[in-house]
N, C-alpha and C positions, 0 to 999 in steps of 0.2 A: 124657740129662742136659739140663736147661733152660739157655737162654742165661743169661749173667751178668746179675744184677739190679743196677741202679745207682740210688741215690737221690741227687738233686742239690739242694743248698740254694743259692738265689740270695739274696744279701743285700748289705750294705755295712757298712763299719766304723761303730761307734757306734750300731748299731741294736739296742735292747734286745729287741725281738721276735725278731730274728735269733738273739740269744743263747739265748732260750727255745726256739726252733725247733731250734737246733743240739743242745741237750741231749736233746730228744725223738728227733731223728734218730740221734744217736750211740747212744742206748739201744736203739732198735728195730733199727738195722743190726747192732749188736753181738750182740743176742740172736738175731737171725735169720740171722746170718752172711752178710750181704750188704754190698756195697761202697757207700760214699757219698763224695761230694766236695762242696766248697763253691766257689762262684764269686762274686766281687765284681763287682756290676753296674757299679761305677764304672770298671772296667778294660775294659769293652766298650760301645761306643756303642750297638750293637744291643740288648744286654741292658738297658742303662739306659733306652732309649726304650720298650722293650716292657714292662718290669716295675717301673719306679720307683715307681708308685703302689700296688703290690701287695706289696712285700717285707715279710717274707720269703716267697719262693715255693718250693714244694717240687715237684720233678719226679720221676717214677718212670719210668725208662727213657726220659727225654726228653719225657714227656708231663706237662703241668701237672696236679698232683694237688691242691694246696692253696695258699692264700695267706693272709697276715697271721698266722694261728695254725696250728700243726700239731696235729691231733687224733691222739693216739698210737694209739688203737684203730683208727681209720680207716686210718692209714698201715700198721699191722700187717696189716690185712685186705687192703689193696691189694697189698702185697708177697706175702702168702700166696696170692693168686689167680694170681700169676705163676709160682709154683713148680711 
């Protein structure tokens, strides 16, 4: 059995692109049965310094997958490769 797959959305409150990314991630994670989480970059100085120009940022198992916009097909394919 493969290790658990985790999709992470890095964003901040009031970010409309983050809202769009959240909807895609929720849909893909739900359909594929994988876990996802959301982190607010304003709550972590390290996250803020690293990602503030790129949000929303999508990580798959801790590795940066996408930024600004989430391509649903690309995310689905990346998760599928880990299964």
